N, C-alpha and C positions, 0 to 999 in steps of 0.2 A: 516637529515632524507631523505632517498631515497624513492621516491613514486613508484619505479619500481620493488621492490622486489616481487617475486611471492608468491602465496598461498602455493605452494609446498615448497619453501625455508623456509618460516615461520614454517610450520608444521615439517619439518625434523630437523630444527635447534632446535626447542623447544623439540621435542622428544629426540634428542641427549643429552639434558640436563635433561632428565626424567621429563619433564613438558608436561602433556597431557591436562591440563585445567588451566585457570586462569581468573581472573576478574579485571576489573578496575571500581572502585565505586566512586561516589561523595557523600560523607556524610557530611552534614553541610558545603558544599563549599570546603572541603578538598578532594583531589584525593588520592585514595589508590589503590595499585596493590597487588594482593594476592601472587604473586611469584616474587622475585627479578630477576630471569632469564628471565622473560617476560617483565620487565620494559622498555626495549628498544622500545616496541610497544606502550607505553603510548602516545607519540606525534602523532601517527597515529589516535588516538581517539580524544584527547582533543585539537589537533591543526587542526583537519579537519574543513573545512568550514561548515560542516553539524552538528557539535557538538553544541547542544543547552542545555548545563548543564544537560545532560542525567544523570540519577540516577545510572545506571550500564550497563556495557557491559561484558557479560559472554561468554567465548570462550572455546570450547572443540576441541581438535585435535583427530580425530578418525582414527587411522591408519588401522583399519580393512576395512574401506570403502573408504579410500583415500580422506577423506573430512574434512574440518574445519566447525564446526557448530558455529554460532554466534547468541546469543539472546541479543537484544538491548532493554533495558528498558528506555524509555524516562521519563515517569512520572507515579507514582502510586498514585497521590493525590486523584483523583476522584474514585479510586477503583482498582481492579486487572487489571494490564496491559494486553491488548489483541491485537493480530495482527497475520497476516498470516506468514507462512513459505514459503520462496521463494527458489527454486532450480535453481542455475544459475552458469555458469562458469565465473569467473572474471580473466582477464589477470594479475591483480596485487592484492595483499592483500589490499592495500589502496583503490582501487576501490570498493571492497566488503564492507569494513568498512564504506566508505562514503555512500553507498547505504542503508545499514541497519540503519545507524544513521538518514538519511534523511526520510526513510520510517517510523521508529518508532516515530519520531517527528510528522510526518503526521497523525499517528494514534491517538496520543493525541488530536490533533486538530479535527480530524474526529469524535471521540467519543464525544468530547465536542460540536461540531456542531450539532450532533444528540441528544444532551442533555441526553446521556446515562452515567450511573455512572460506568465507566470503565476508566482505564488509557490507556496509549499508549505504544506499544511494536511492535517488528517485529523480525523475525528470517531469516537467510539465511543458506542454505546448500551450501558450496563452494568446489566443487571437485578440487583436486590439478591440474588436467589437463583437456583439452577439451575432450580427449578420455574417460576419466572416467565419465565426464558429459554425453556424448553420450551413454555410456553403461548403465547409470542409467535411462536416459530419454527414451531410447528405451523400457525399461520395464514397461512403464505406462500402466494401464489398467483401464477400467471403473468399474470393480468389483474386489474385493480383491483376489478372487480365481485365477484370470488370471494374477496377477502381477508377474513379473520376480523375481527369488530368490535374484538377485543382488539388485534390487530396494527395495524389502521387507526388506532386511537386513539394508539398509540405513534408512528406515522408523523406523524400531525397534531401531536402534542406536540413531537416533535423538529423539525419544520418551523416551529413557532412560535418555538422557540428560535433556530434559524438566522435566521429573519426579524427577530428582535430585534437582530441584530448589525449592522444598517445596511449590509448588503451586503459586509461584511468577508470573508465565506467563501462559496465556491461549493461546494455539496455534490454528490457523486456516489455511485455504488453501490460497496459493497465486500463483504466476506465476510458471507454470510447475508442480503444485500439484493439486490433485482433491479429491473428497470425498472418493474415495477408498484408497488413501494414508492416510487420516485422520482415516478411519476405522482400517487401519494397525497399526497406532500409538496408537489407542485406546486399542489394545491388550497389550500394554506395559505402558500405561500412561493414567490416567483419566483426565488430564488437556488439552483436545483437543475439538475442536468445528468443525463446517462445516461437519458434519457427514451425511452419507446417511440416508434417512428416515427409512430404515429397521433397522438401528442402533440406532434409537431414535432421529435423528437430523432433520434439516430442508431441507437437501439436498443442491443442487446447488443454491446459492442466486442470481446468475447473472440475471435471468429473472426479479426479483423484482428490482434489480439495474437499469436494462434497463428501466423499467416502471418509476422509479423515475427520470431518466435523461429525458425521454420523457416529463414527466409532467413539468420539469424545462424548457425545450425548448418551450413548449406551453406557459408557464407563461412569458418567455422572449419575445416572439412575441407579447403578449398582452400589454406589457409595451413599447417596442421599436416601434412597428408598429401602433397598435391601440387596444383599449380595447376588441373589438370583432374580432380581427384578428385570423385566423386559420392557419394551416399548409398547406392548400390547395394551391398548386402552388408554395410554397416556394422552392427555390433552396438551397440545403444543401450539403456542402462538408463534407463527413464523412470518417475519417481515422481510420482504424482498424475494421475488422469483427470477432473479437474473441467472448468470451463468453457473453460480454455485447454488443459489437458493432453490432453483427448480429441480435439479437432480437430487438435492438433499430432501426436498419435499416428497419426491417419488419414493426414495428409500424409507423415509419415515412412514409413509402410507403403507407401503408393502409390508412393514414390520408391525402393522396394526395400530398405529398411532392415529389420533383424531386431530385434524389440523384446523386452525382458524388462520386465514391468510389475510394479510394486508399488503397490497401493492397496487396503488392507483395508476402506476406507470406501465404495467405489463398485463393488461387485462386479457390479452389473447392467452398468455400463459395461465392466468387464473382460470379462465374458462376451460382450458385443456385439462387442467388438474381436476376441476369440478366434474368434468365429463367422465374422467377415468376412475375417480373415487367418489361418487356422489353421496355415499353414506358416511364417509369419513372426513370430507373436506367441506368447510364453509368459508365464506368470504364476507369481509366488511370493508366499506370505504369510510367508515367513521373512526378516525384514529383514536380519539379519546375513549370510545367504547372498546376498541380493540385492546389497548394497554390496560384497561381496567377489568378485563374479562378474567375471572378466576381460572387458573390453569396449572399444570404441573411444570411446564418449561416455557421459557421465552427464548426463541432463536432468531437474533438479528442477522440478516444477511444482505442488508442494503449497502449504501456507499460508505457512510461513516457517521459517527456521533449520534447513534440511535438512542443512547441512554443518557438523559439529562435529569435535572431535578424533577421535572414533571413525571417522567417514567419511573424514577426511583420512588416517588411518592405513591403512584397508583398501581404499579405492577403487583399482582397477587399470584406469585408463582414461587416455586422452591428452587428452581435452577435457571440460570441464564447461560446459554451455550450456543454460539453461532459463529459464522465465518466472516462476519463484517470486520473490516479493519478499523482500528481506533474507535471503539464503540462508546467509550466513556467521554462525556464533555468535560469531566474534571476527575482527577484521580481520587479526590475526597469522597466521591460517590461509592467507592469500594467499601468503605466503612459503613456508609448509610445502608447499602444493600445487605452487609453482613449483620448489622443490628436488626434488620427486618427478618433475619433468618433465610435470606436468599444466598445460595451458593453461586457465586459468579466465577465461571471458568474463563480465564483471560484468553482472548483470541490469540494473543501472541504465542501462547503455549501450543495451540492446536492447529492454527491455520498457516501452514508453511509448505504444503505440498506443491504449491506454485513456484516457490523458490528452489525446491528440490528438483523440480522438473528442469528449470533453467540451469542449475548446477550440473545435472546429468548431461545436458547438451554440450557443455564445453569440457567436461571431465571424461565423457564416454558414456553412452547410454547402455544401461543394464536393465531391461524391462522388468525382470523379476523383482528388482529392488523396490518398485513402486508399491506393490502390495505388502511387502515387508515393512515399509515405512508407515503405510496406513495403519497396519496392526500395531506398530510401535506407538502411534498416537493413542490408541486405546490403553496400551500398558502404561505409558508415562502419565496419562491423565489419571488413571486409577492411583498411581504412585503419588502424584502431586496432591490429590484431594485427601488421601489417607494420611500423608505426612503432614499436611496443613492441620488436620484435626488433632494429631498427636502433638504438634508444636503449638497449638492454640493460636494459629495465624490464619489469615485469609489465603486462599490459593493464589491470589494476585501477588501478595507480599512475598510469599515463598518463591513463586516463579520468578519474580523480578530479581530477587536476591541471587538465584542461581544463574539467571541470564547475565546480570551485571558482572558476575565473576568471570564468565566466559568472555564478555566483551573486552575485558582487559588484556586477554591473551594475544600475543603477536603470532603471526603465521609461523609455523614451525620451520619452514624452509626460507621464505622470502622476507620474513620480518616485516617492517613497516615500510613496504616499497611504495605504497600509494602517496605517501607524503613527499617522497622524493620526486615523483612525477609532478605533483602540485608545485613544488619549488621550481622545477624546470619550466613548467607552464607560466608561472608568475614571471620569471625572468624574460621569457619570450614575449608575453603579452605587454609588459611594461618596459621591456628593452632595458632593464637595469637589475641590479641585485635586489633581493627581497628587502634587505635592510634599508634600501633607499626608496622603496615604494611608499605610496601614500599611506600614512598610519592613521588608524581610526581616531586616536586621540588628537592628532594634529588636525584631522578633518573636522 
């Protein structure tokens, strides 16, 4: 199996075989592929280091947009799988598959951490080339009416694919998408969330997410430093001033913290923050200098994987607490950080206000519950950190134990309904019973 084949090669090869969609499903521990012509791609999924017995990976090759759409369903046990749609260019097909597998598994854990009755999924829009990605990304707009025709067509086609899945997957926004994109998808598909308020949604959940991370940082200080510790005078290394990082930085500065910012991609936001809090905020573009700076707290809020071996070796902080998804490049780093005396607060435990917002949209919106849940993050973070100390475990270990117990639970009313939908889709897509579809071992 070559990990270097491109997204464009996969798309054109399958289209040459008259295959524009296929799925790989795990039903009762047996792997099925809906189309024999696509079976050569099975190892890219089930042999990926990010594969965690995912229930299904559904793939659409959309020639009209020059994109591959992937919906990864990790688990539907606790309810309908929900997760954002990410628009990103991947240099190889394997890179995109790894990403969507990792992210969908993370959504299962995140929904369970929030104790929400939804499963975990994620989707990616993978342009064949970087030029196609740029053409789509340049068409972004804050309102639907200003979106470029190229981007609008991509959203319509992605929505059509989601709609074809019989309600299996609830789509939300993720990297490089916004509420306007979800409004566009709503015109072609009802199975979407993260809508603008004018469309009946909750709007951008990032401010609430930032509030939750702020509360978790507060709670961490109270455990690590003292019960009455505040953020006044605390030195915080903050990476990433995006939709979550910027409002978080503002809240931290207002609470009296001193911030060292690293974000070479959002210099306008950096300058805005420097102007607003000149005595509390500094900025560096030297990453090695940034992670080596002695401080109280490191708060990663970038895209993902901000903590690797380099960071674990050079960070000189007491707490790591941020809103970035999938922060650790390897789970083994939890023990490395613990041995250095660093309290790592797992993001999976604290960064779930976005999924709570999506949950509200299809269960019915109660605005007062948002602040209640934000305050719950403070309470549950305190509880986790204190119990971890008493049990002589890392917070990550204890959090994952609690979450994994919840992940095993079936929805109280609907049971494991998602797997029934997957079975039906498999029959439709391969036009035969699951037992006669292409088996991974045979492929």
